[in-house]
PAMARBA-760512 format. One record per residue: residue number from 0; chain; y, z, x of N, C-alpha, C in turn. Coordinates in pm, whole numbers, always signed. Atoms other than C-alpha are relative to their C-alpha. Example, Ala and Ser with C-alpha at 12.3 -4.5 7.8 and 13.67 -1.06 7.14 Angstrom:
<recs>
[0 "A" [-119 +0 +89] [-450 +780 +1230] [+120 +0 +90]]
[1 "A" [-119 -6 -82] [-106 +714 +1367] [+109 +73 -77]]
</recs>
This chain:
<recs>
[0 "A" [-79 -82 +70] [-11401 -23425 -20741] [+143 -29 +50]]
[1 "A" [-145 +7 -57] [-11021 -23502 -20701] [+99 +51 -115]]
[2 "A" [-106 -23 +81] [-10706 -23401 -20840] [+114 -58 +36]]
[3 "A" [-127 +66 -26] [-10348 -23520 -20850] [+97 +86 -1]]
[4 "A" [-101 -77 -20] [-10076 -23339 -20698] [+136 -51 -66]]
[5 "A" [-105 +35 +59] [-9704 -23347 -20811] [+39 -117 +83]]
[6 "A" [-59 +106 -76] [-9616 -23613 -20523] [-106 -115 -23]]
[7 "A" [+84 +81 +39] [-9894 -23824 -20672] [-108 -30 +113]]
[8 "A" [+97 -16 -106] [-10139 -23762 -20373] [-111 +51 -51]]
[9 "A" [+148 +1 +33] [-10508 -23770 -20413] [-34 +114 +87]]
[10 "A" [+63 -89 -92] [-10644 -23439 -20254] [-143 +9 -53]]
[11 "A" [+146 -16 +28] [-11030 -23400 -20212] [-53 +94 +80]]
[12 "A" [+112 -92 -26] [-11321 -23196 -20068] [+88 +88 +116]]
[13 "A" [-34 -80 -137] [-11105 -23116 -19745] [+97 +118 -28]]
[14 "A" [-27 -146 +51] [-10894 -22848 -19934] [-96 +117 -37]]
[15 "A" [+108 -101 +37] [-11199 -22685 -20068] [-82 +54 +138]]
[16 "A" [+69 -39 -133] [-11345 -22686 -19704] [+90 +79 +67]]
[17 "A" [-106 -96 -40] [-11028 -22537 -19596] [+7 +135 -53]]
[18 "A" [+19 -130 +104] [-11065 -22245 -19854] [-95 +77 +71]]
[19 "A" [+115 -30 -31] [-11403 -22202 -19747] [-10 +59 +156]]
[20 "A" [-3 -9 -136] [-11357 -22230 -19377] [+95 +116 +65]]
[21 "A" [-121 -101 -46] [-11029 -21995 -19345] [-44 +129 -65]]
[22 "A" [-3 -130 +71] [-11116 -21717 -19588] [-142 +72 -5]]
[23 "A" [+147 -66 -9] [-11503 -21675 -19594] [-33 +79 +144]]
[24 "A" [+34 -59 -129] [-11519 -21586 -19216] [+85 +140 +4]]
[25 "A" [-72 -136 -3] [-11245 -21297 -19275] [-50 +80 -101]]
[26 "A" [+65 -108 +70] [-11469 -21133 -19530] [-131 +28 +52]]
[27 "A" [+117 -46 -88] [-11768 -21112 -19273] [-114 -93 -103]]
[28 "A" [+115 +92 +11] [-12138 -21241 -19340] [-45 +63 -132]]
[29 "A" [+61 -62 +91] [-12287 -21191 -19684] [-160 -86 -12]]
[30 "A" [+131 +32 +7] [-12675 -21231 -19732] [-88 +10 -130]]
[31 "A" [+80 -36 +126] [-12910 -21246 -20027] [-142 -69 +49]]
[32 "A" [+145 +28 -13] [-13309 -21279 -20001] [-50 +47 -133]]
[33 "A" [+105 -13 +131] [-13560 -21307 -20287] [-123 +42 +61]]
[34 "A" [+115 -42 -65] [-13861 -21091 -20201] [-109 -19 -111]]
[35 "A" [+96 +3 +112] [-14189 -21064 -20404] [+19 +85 -126]]
[36 "A" [-41 -97 +129] [-14053 -20784 -20624] [+127 +30 -20]]
[37 "A" [-147 -5 +46] [-13684 -20845 -20647] [+85 -73 +108]]
[38 "A" [-89 +45 -79] [-13364 -20953 -20471] [+84 +103 +59]]
[39 "A" [-83 -79 -87] [-13172 -20786 -20191] [+109 -75 +69]]
[40 "A" [-121 +36 -54] [-12801 -20842 -20120] [+60 +84 +106]]
[41 "A" [-78 -79 -99] [-12617 -20747 -19787] [+122 -69 +22]]
[42 "A" [-133 +67 -35] [-12276 -20789 -19701] [+61 +88 +112]]
[43 "A" [-66 -60 -94] [-12086 -20713 -19372] [+169 +14 -25]]
[44 "A" [-158 -11 +17] [-11753 -20562 -19470] [+84 +30 +108]]
[45 "A" [-91 -36 -109] [-11511 -20580 -19209] [+106 +108 -16]]
[46 "A" [-89 -106 +14] [-11275 -20283 -19169] [+127 -28 +68]]
[47 "A" [-115 +48 -70] [-10940 -20412 -19132] [+114 +103 +32]]
[48 "A" [-95 -102 -40] [-10776 -20073 -19110] [-43 +127 +23]]
[49 "A" [+70 -141 -19] [-10870 -19724 -18970] [+26 +90 -106]]
[50 "A" [-57 -100 +101] [-10679 -19566 -19267] [-92 -60 -121]]
[51 "A" [+87 +50 +113] [-10919 -19766 -19505] [-91 +118 -58]]
[52 "A" [+101 -96 +48] [-11108 -19539 -19743] [-129 -58 -9]]
[53 "A" [+152 +60 -14] [-11487 -19584 -19706] [-31 -26 -122]]
[54 "A" [+30 +41 +142] [-11634 -19762 -19991] [+93 -72 -61]]
[55 "A" [-106 +50 +91] [-11312 -19921 -20104] [-24 -156 +21]]
[56 "A" [-14 +159 -15] [-11257 -20321 -20163] [-158 -60 +14]]
[57 "A" [+138 +28 -20] [-11634 -20361 -20240] [-24 -147 -20]]
[58 "A" [+58 +135 +35] [-11833 -20677 -20226] [-102 -15 -48]]
[59 "A" [+107 -5 +107] [-12106 -20594 -20438] [+32 +48 -114]]
[60 "A" [-75 -36 +106] [-12009 -20587 -20775] [-126 -34 -138]]
[61 "A" [+85 +52 +101] [-12226 -20572 -21099] [+33 -45 -118]]
[62 "A" [-44 +99 +106] [-12218 -20811 -21369] [-49 +45 -151]]
[63 "A" [+66 -85 +123] [-12440 -20640 -21635] [-106 +85 +50]]
[64 "A" [+108 -88 -58] [-12752 -20402 -21615] [-92 -93 +89]]
[65 "A" [+102 +104 -86] [-12961 -20705 -21487] [+48 -102 +80]]
[66 "A" [-43 +102 -97] [-12734 -20893 -21283] [+125 +72 +59]]
[67 "A" [-127 -36 -74] [-12483 -20865 -21009] [+15 -93 +98]]
[68 "A" [-49 +97 -93] [-12293 -21044 -20745] [+25 +58 +128]]
[69 "A" [-76 -25 -113] [-12198 -21037 -20387] [+87 -94 +32]]
[70 "A" [-109 +92 -27] [-11880 -21198 -20282] [+53 -12 +161]]
[71 "A" [-37 +49 -126] [-11776 -21384 -19968] [+141 -77 -10]]
[72 "A" [-118 +73 +9] [-11421 -21492 -19921] [+139 +88 -72]]
[73 "A" [-110 -49 +35] [-11102 -21387 -20098] [-57 +102 -126]]
[74 "A" [+66 -96 +118] [-11199 -21042 -20302] [+71 -12 -118]]
[75 "A" [-59 -1 +109] [-10920 -21070 -20536] [-56 -126 -107]]
[76 "A" [+85 +99 +72] [-11094 -21413 -20659] [-119 +23 -43]]
[77 "A" [+148 -74 +39] [-11424 -21248 -20666] [-13 +66 -96]]
[78 "A" [+8 -64 +128] [-11316 -21023 -20900] [+44 -68 -145]]
[79 "A" [-11 +74 +107] [-11199 -21277 -21133] [-111 -59 -28]]
[80 "A" [+120 +48 +32] [-11530 -21446 -21112] [-90 +98 -67]]
[81 "A" [+93 -97 +79] [-11740 -21122 -21178] [+57 +38 -120]]
[82 "A" [-31 -44 +159] [-11530 -21039 -21465] [-28 -121 -110]]
[83 "A" [+33 +134 +68] [-11576 -21392 -21600] [-160 +4 -44]]
[84 "A" [+141 -1 +24] [-11949 -21337 -21553] [-56 +107 -82]]
[85 "A" [+45 -98 +107] [-11960 -21022 -21740] [+33 -7 -117]]
[86 "A" [-15 +34 +155] [-11778 -21135 -22037] [-101 -96 -32]]
[87 "A" [+93 +120 +54] [-12019 -21441 -22041] [-119 +92 -35]]
[88 "A" [+119 -72 +21] [-12300 -21182 -22006] [-12 +95 -146]]
[89 "A" [-36 -84 +125] [-12169 -20968 -22298] [+0 -88 -103]]
[90 "A" [-9 +73 +115] [-12104 -21243 -22532] [-115 -71 -29]]
[91 "A" [+159 +32 +13] [-12460 -21396 -22471] [-80 +122 -91]]
[92 "A" [+90 -116 +31] [-12616 -21060 -22538] [+35 +17 -165]]
[93 "A" [-47 -30 +121] [-12396 -21006 -22857] [-50 -93 -84]]
[94 "A" [+34 +114 +76] [-12478 -21331 -22990] [-146 -33 -35]]
[95 "A" [+140 -4 -5] [-12853 -21361 -22905] [-67 +77 -4]]
[96 "A" [+55 -136 +19] [-12944 -21018 -22908] [-99 +34 +122]]
[97 "A" [+69 -26 -119] [-13111 -21018 -22540] [+90 -42 +115]]
[98 "A" [-77 +47 -144] [-12956 -21036 -22174] [-15 -168 +38]]
[99 "A" [-11 +147 -47] [-12834 -21372 -22052] [-108 -31 +106]]
[100 "A" [+65 +48 -112] [-13089 -21565 -21833] [+66 -20 +126]]
[101 "A" [-72 +37 -131] [-13003 -21599 -21458] [+51 -111 +26]]
[102 "A" [-20 +124 -18] [-13014 -21963 -21474] [+131 -38 -108]]
[103 "A" [-97 +40 +94] [-12765 -21984 -21793] [+130 +67 +70]]
[104 "A" [-93 -81 -46] [-12545 -21717 -21620] [+88 -65 +126]]
[105 "A" [-17 +86 -86] [-12530 -21919 -21315] [+92 -134 -24]]
[106 "A" [-75 +121 +68] [-12434 -22234 -21500] [+142 +14 -41]]
[107 "A" [-106 +4 +59] [-12166 -22101 -21679] [+135 +61 +105]]
[108 "A" [-85 -51 -115] [-12011 -21917 -21363] [+52 -129 +80]]
[109 "A" [-50 +128 -85] [-12011 -22263 -21179] [+93 -63 -79]]
[110 "A" [-89 +84 +57] [-11834 -22433 -21455] [+121 +81 -15]]
[111 "A" [-120 -77 -9] [-11573 -22176 -21467] [+66 -38 +143]]
[112 "A" [-58 +18 -118] [-11527 -22231 -21101] [+59 -136 +29]]
[113 "A" [-44 +148 -32] [-11534 -22589 -21091] [+130 -44 -74]]
[114 "A" [-129 +43 +76] [-11238 -22604 -21360] [+115 -7 +99]]
[115 "A" [-113 -13 -99] [-11010 -22484 -21071] [+19 -106 +113]]
[116 "A" [-14 +137 -74] [-11093 -22812 -20872] [+69 -120 -85]]
[117 "A" [-40 +113 +84] [-10966 -23041 -21167] [+138 -38 +0]]
[118 "A" [-152 +18 +36] [-10599 -22989 -21187] [+89 +35 +104]]
[119 "A" [-122 -32 -130] [-10291 -22991 -20955] [+54 +140 -9]]
[120 "A" [-74 -103 +8] [-10157 -22692 -21082] [-66 +147 -12]]
[121 "A" [+104 -123 -48] [-10446 -22446 -21003] [-37 -36 +140]]
[122 "A" [+58 -21 -123] [-10578 -22355 -20672] [-163 -15 +1]]
[123 "A" [+170 -32 +5] [-10967 -22378 -20592] [-39 +134 +15]]
[124 "A" [+36 -133 -53] [-11125 -22023 -20566] [-39 +14 +119]]
[125 "A" [+29 -18 -138] [-11148 -21924 -20227] [-116 +94 +25]]
[126 "A" [+102 -88 +7] [-11486 -21768 -20282] [-139 -75 -12]]
[127 "A" [+124 +52 +5] [-11853 -21805 -20243] [-76 +94 -75]]
[128 "A" [+71 -117 +95] [-12075 -21596 -20512] [-133 -14 +10]]
[129 "A" [+164 -8 +22] [-12444 -21478 -20455] [-21 +78 -128]]
[130 "A" [+32 -56 +115] [-12571 -21408 -20787] [-156 +34 -15]]
[131 "A" [+134 -21 +9] [-12890 -21197 -20827] [-27 +59 -140]]
[132 "A" [+24 -32 +143] [-13047 -21137 -21175] [-151 -1 -41]]
[133 "A" [+145 -27 +46] [-13368 -21035 -21372] [-3 -66 -152]]
[134 "A" [+21 +31 +137] [-13476 -21230 -21681] [-158 -2 -45]]
[135 "A" [+157 +8 +49] [-13809 -21321 -21884] [-57 -80 +123]]
[136 "A" [+89 +83 -98] [-13900 -21552 -21572] [-29 +92 +115]]
[137 "A" [+16 -71 -130] [-13845 -21285 -21318] [+109 +3 +72]]
[138 "A" [-120 -24 -90] [-13603 -21233 -21034] [+48 -135 +55]]
[139 "A" [-60 +114 -64] [-13352 -21504 -20909] [+106 +28 +80]]
[140 "A" [-110 -12 -84] [-13103 -21560 -20654] [+73 -140 +29]]
[141 "A" [-74 +104 +24] [-12834 -21814 -20695] [+125 +15 +89]]
[142 "A" [-118 +9 -63] [-12519 -21925 -20504] [+105 -82 -67]]
[143 "A" [-90 +81 +41] [-12208 -22072 -20652] [+128 -18 +91]]
[144 "A" [-86 +27 -104] [-11988 -22213 -20425] [+168 -27 -45]]
[145 "A" [-144 +35 +75] [-11601 -22302 -20437] [+39 -129 -57]]
[146 "A" [-29 +141 +71] [-11639 -22647 -20562] [-73 +19 -145]]
[147 "A" [+65 +4 +123] [-11837 -22506 -20840] [-155 -55 +4]]
[148 "A" [+117 +40 -14] [-12169 -22622 -20724] [-123 +125 +16]]
[149 "A" [+87 -115 +26] [-12471 -22394 -20808] [-127 -39 +47]]
[150 "A" [+116 +9 -26] [-12797 -22364 -20645] [-101 +141 +25]]
[151 "A" [+87 -118 -18] [-13097 -22123 -20639] [-74 +8 +145]]
[152 "A" [+28 -24 -138] [-13237 -21978 -20324] [-118 +99 +15]]
[153 "A" [+85 -108 -31] [-13517 -21779 -20160] [+77 +77 +110]]
[154 "A" [-69 -64 -82] [-13269 -21691 -19893] [+117 -69 +6]]
[155 "A" [-127 +49 -37] [-12907 -21768 -19832] [+109 +76 +60]]
[156 "A" [-125 -69 -81] [-12585 -21669 -19610] [+75 -67 -14]]
[157 "A" [-104 +53 -15] [-12254 -21744 -19637] [+95 +106 +89]]
[158 "A" [-100 -93 -75] [-11934 -21616 -19445] [-10 -44 +157]]
[159 "A" [-17 +30 -141] [-11875 -21593 -19083] [-124 -32 +99]]
[160 "A" [+141 +10 -100] [-12238 -21554 -18925] [-99 -72 -77]]
[161 "A" [+113 +80 +101] [-12404 -21767 -19184] [-117 -76 +81]]
[162 "A" [+101 +66 -54] [-12562 -22001 -18941] [-114 +87 +74]]
[163 "A" [+87 -87 -58] [-12709 -21743 -18738] [-96 +101 -84]]
[164 "A" [+83 -110 +111] [-12823 -21519 -19030] [-102 -118 -98]]
[165 "A" [+120 +99 +65] [-12988 -21846 -19206] [-102 -26 +109]]
[166 "A" [+104 -1 -79] [-13193 -21886 -18900] [-75 +110 +10]]
[167 "A" [+65 -128 +14] [-13287 -21535 -18910] [-87 +11 -122]]
[168 "A" [+66 +1 +143] [-13379 -21564 -19286] [-129 -88 -8]]
[169 "A" [+95 +69 -9] [-13592 -21859 -19230] [-144 +43 +60]]
[170 "A" [+124 -47 -71] [-13835 -21664 -18994] [-72 +108 -94]]
[171 "A" [+52 -103 +109] [-13898 -21409 -19277] [-91 -81 -90]]
[172 "A" [+107 +58 +88] [-14223 -21442 -19502] [+32 +83 -123]]
[173 "A" [-66 -71 +119] [-14017 -21348 -19800] [-117 +15 -120]]
[174 "A" [+80 -23 +113] [-14296 -21399 -20045] [-141 +106 +24]]
[175 "A" [+80 -116 -28] [-14499 -21114 -19872] [+56 +113 +16]]
[176 "A" [-81 -118 -19] [-14216 -20873 -19854] [+52 +69 -123]]
[177 "A" [-25 -78 +127] [-14159 -20589 -20062] [+161 +14 +25]]
[178 "A" [-164 -34 +5] [-13770 -20466 -20164] [+50 +76 +122]]
[179 "A" [-41 -101 -100] [-13785 -20190 -19924] [+3 -73 +143]]
[180 "A" [-18 +38 -135] [-13871 -20404 -19623] [+94 -120 -4]]
[181 "A" [-103 +145 +23] [-13624 -20700 -19730] [+126 +90 +14]]
[182 "A" [-139 -88 -43] [-13352 -20403 -19711] [-8 +10 +155]]
[183 "A" [-11 -31 -156] [-13451 -20327 -19350] [+11 -144 +60]]
[184 "A" [-7 +146 -70] [-13470 -20729 -19268] [+158 -7 -14]]
[185 "A" [-141 +55 +38] [-13122 -20783 -19445] [+91 +83 +105]]
[186 "A" [-92 -90 -111] [-12985 -20482 -19231] [-2 -34 +153]]
[187 "A" [+29 +70 -146] [-13131 -20627 -18903] [+99 -127 +22]]
[188 "A" [-77 +117 +10] [-12975 -20960 -18974] [+152 +12 +23]]
[189 "A" [-143 -33 -4] [-12625 -20831 -19039] [+52 +52 +124]]
[190 "A" [-24 -41 -120] [-12624 -20634 -18724] [-8 -106 +97]]
[191 "A" [+12 +115 -136] [-12754 -20929 -18519] [+91 -97 -25]]
[192 "A" [-90 +106 +6] [-12492 -21176 -18647] [+155 +64 +25]]
[193 "A" [-145 -68 -2] [-12198 -20919 -18616] [+57 -8 +137]]
[194 "A" [-84 +0 -118] [-11921 -20944 -18374] [+4 +141 +43]]
[195 "A" [-17 -115 -37] [-11957 -20644 -18180] [+127 +66 +20]]
[196 "A" [-159 -36 -28] [-11568 -20609 -18117] [+65 +42 -120]]
[197 "A" [-73 -57 +120] [-11497 -20548 -18499] [-79 +88 -62]]
[198 "A" [+67 -116 +50] [-11596 -20237 -18659] [-38 -69 -167]]
[199 "A" [+31 +24 +145] [-11767 -20298 -19010] [-80 +87 -57]]
[200 "A" [+97 -72 +87] [-11934 -20125 -19298] [-76 -87 -71]]
[201 "A" [+95 +90 +72] [-12254 -20262 -19437] [-10 +45 -157]]
[202 "A" [+25 -12 +139] [-12290 -20297 -19796] [-147 -45 -43]]
[203 "A" [+147 +30 +54] [-12662 -20317 -19972] [-3 +27 -130]]
[204 "A" [+28 +2 +161] [-12747 -20371 -20334] [-127 -78 -10]]
[205 "A" [+103 +82 +38] [-13049 -20483 -20498] [-52 +17 -164]]
[206 "A" [+51 +11 +114] [-13248 -20557 -20828] [-116 -43 +22]]
[207 "A" [+138 -17 -50] [-13605 -20480 -20803] [-90 +89 -96]]
[208 "A" [+80 -100 +65] [-13904 -20326 -20947] [+22 +153 -1]]
[209 "A" [+0 -138 -33] [-13814 -20008 -20774] [+125 +68 -93]]
[210 "A" [-140 -48 +61] [-13457 -20009 -20944] [-31 -25 -156]]
[211 "A" [+25 +28 +139] [-13636 -20079 -21285] [+72 -138 -43]]
[212 "A" [-52 +128 +30] [-13507 -20430 -21291] [+143 +5 -52]]
[213 "A" [-165 -15 +7] [-13133 -20302 -21274] [+83 -24 +138]]
[214 "A" [-86 +18 -104] [-12889 -20414 -21041] [+111 +136 +30]]
[215 "A" [-73 -98 -46] [-12731 -20138 -20822] [+8 +21 +155]]
[216 "A" [-39 -31 -145] [-12634 -19999 -20476] [-174 +28 +65]]
[217 "A" [+105 -42 -53] [-12940 -19950 -20250] [+28 +153 +29]]
[218 "A" [-11 -167 -19] [-13004 -19539 -20231] [+44 +7 +139]]
[219 "A" [-47 -24 -130] [-12807 -19409 -19958] [-84 +35 +104]]
[220 "A" [+96 -56 -97] [-13098 -19240 -19780] [-79 -125 +57]]
[221 "A" [+69 +130 -30] [-13273 -19596 -19772] [+92 -73 +81]]
[222 "A" [-110 +114 -88] [-12957 -19787 -19651] [+31 +64 +131]]
[223 "A" [-35 -74 -116] [-12902 -19521 -19373] [-124 -19 +89]]
[224 "A" [+110 +51 -84] [-13258 -19550 -19260] [-4 -140 +38]]
[225 "A" [-3 +168 -46] [-13237 -19940 -19258] [+95 -24 +85]]
[226 "A" [-116 +25 -79] [-12923 -19920 -19074] [-42 +60 +137]]
[227 "A" [+62 -47 -113] [-13067 -19685 -18819] [-109 -101 +68]]
[228 "A" [+129 +81 -54] [-13384 -19899 -18777] [+58 -129 +64]]
[229 "A" [-47 +125 -47] [-13164 -20213 -18736] [+75 +32 +134]]
[230 "A" [-36 -6 -134] [-12968 -20058 -18437] [-98 +52 +95]]
[231 "A" [+104 -39 -75] [-13264 -19914 -18288] [-64 -140 +48]]
[232 "A" [+53 +122 -36] [-13411 -20272 -18292] [+80 -81 +91]]
[233 "A" [-110 +78 -54] [-13093 -20433 -18157] [+8 +68 +164]]
[234 "A" [+22 -55 -147] [-13105 -20172 -17845] [-116 -28 +63]]
[235 "A" [+127 +26 -74] [-13456 -20245 -17774] [-26 -138 +38]]
[236 "A" [+21 +153 -19] [-13418 -20621 -17777] [+120 -24 +142]]
[237 "A" [-87 -1 -93] [-13105 -20570 -17537] [-64 +72 +146]]
[238 "A" [+62 -79 -97] [-13311 -20339 -17295] [-104 -99 +90]]
</recs>
């Protein structure tokens, strides 16, 4: 995938890698896991200012009742992608009369992102997006990267602590894990890979049987208990 600049120079994936390398780490780590009864997404949202209002600049955004996204990278670019995904979901439902399947939504979002890699007068999207959805085939977890490449996953991590998070995800028995257990597991991973010097706020969202197949934030009481359990587990490991 190459494009031509005004000076006639060909630019390649190096520019895309720069976008991911520079901007994704600034957004913190974002994790997605597919368990036996749903999908759980978690994000490490770094607190860039003490004056920042709690829960602002969200990384978890709904696309429709049955789909949602977690964004790593430039938040502004992420909102553009989410808005496009919401338009695609609404258009599909109005035309076909039922919610858009997860793989169709993923392919359309990936095609939209890929267009920004084709022309010199636009820049690539500085975003990696995790997409959780439910359709007739069940729950699905996909990732669209800044090149417009899309893959389906059982577990995936992007952002600053992605390598450590991926190693931890590989240890989980996701096919045996329920959504509530997955919430705790995601919280533990986010705290384990987090840089202790930087304050952060943890965002958790899910789409599962307990949420009746709708994408929404994890209930505050469950999120709080999961975070407390994660902190306790880390403290016991340090002792």
